[in-house]
C-alpha positions in Angstrom: -26.9 8.2 -45.8 -24.1 10.5 -46.7 -26.0 13.6 -45.4 -26.5 11.9 -41.9 -22.9 11.0 -42.0 -22.0 14.7 -42.9 -24.2 16.1 -40.3 -22.8 13.7 -37.5 -19.3 14.9 -38.5 -20.2 18.4 -38.3 -21.7 18.1 -34.8 -18.5 16.1 -33.7 -16.2 18.7 -35.0 -18.5 21.6 -33.5 -18.3 19.8 -30.0 -14.7 18.3 -30.2 -13.5 19.9 -27.2 -16.4 18.6 -25.0 -16.1 15.1 -26.5 -12.4 14.9 -25.8 -12.8 16.4 -22.4 -15.6 13.9 -21.5 -13.6 11.0 -22.8 -10.5 11.8 -20.9 -12.6 12.2 -17.8 -14.2 8.9 -18.3 -10.8 7.4 -19.0 -9.2 8.7 -15.7 -12.4 7.9 -14.0 -12.3 4.3 -15.2 -9.0 4.0 -13.9 -10.0 5.3 -10.6 -12.8 3.0 -10.2 -10.4 0.0 -10.8 -8.5 1.1 -7.7 -11.4 1.5 -5.2 -15.1 2.6 -4.6 -14.3 5.9 -2.9 -12.3 6.9 -5.9 -15.2 6.2 -8.1 -16.8 9.4 -6.6 -14.0 11.2 -8.2 -15.3 10.0 -11.6 -18.2 12.7 -11.6 -15.8 15.4 -11.0 -13.4 14.5 -13.7 -16.3 14.3 -16.1 -17.5 17.6 -15.1 -14.2 19.2 -15.3 -13.6 17.6 -18.7 -17.0 18.9 -19.9 -16.3 22.4 -18.5 -12.8 22.7 -20.0 -14.0 21.3 -23.3 -17.0 23.7 -23.7 -14.6 26.5 -22.9 -12.4 25.2 -25.8 -15.4 25.0 -28.0 -16.3 28.6 -27.2 -12.8 29.7 -28.3 -11.7 30.8 -24.9 -8.2 30.2 -23.5 -7.5 27.0 -21.8 -5.4 28.8 -19.2 -8.3 31.2 -18.5 -10.6 28.5 -18.0 -8.2 26.7 -15.5 -7.9 29.9 -13.7 -11.6 30.2 -13.2 -11.9 26.5 -12.3 -9.0 26.2 -9.8 -8.5 28.4 -6.6 -5.9 31.1 -6.9 -2.5 30.5 -5.6 1.0 32.2 -5.7 1.1 33.8 -9.1 
């Protein structure tokens, strides 16, 4: 039993960025759903963005670099 718990903890720690990103996306998505069906479509985008940014953090990439890849260029 302890070995399974240790393995689960290792998996959680390995993918913590993705887990946190998805949870934040779900939280914001849940709030959006509470305020209308049209906003519910936004849930998918939030979850995907959270997963994307979390996977970049898991790969030890800079969060600002990931945001620059995700968002369109503006005045810099």
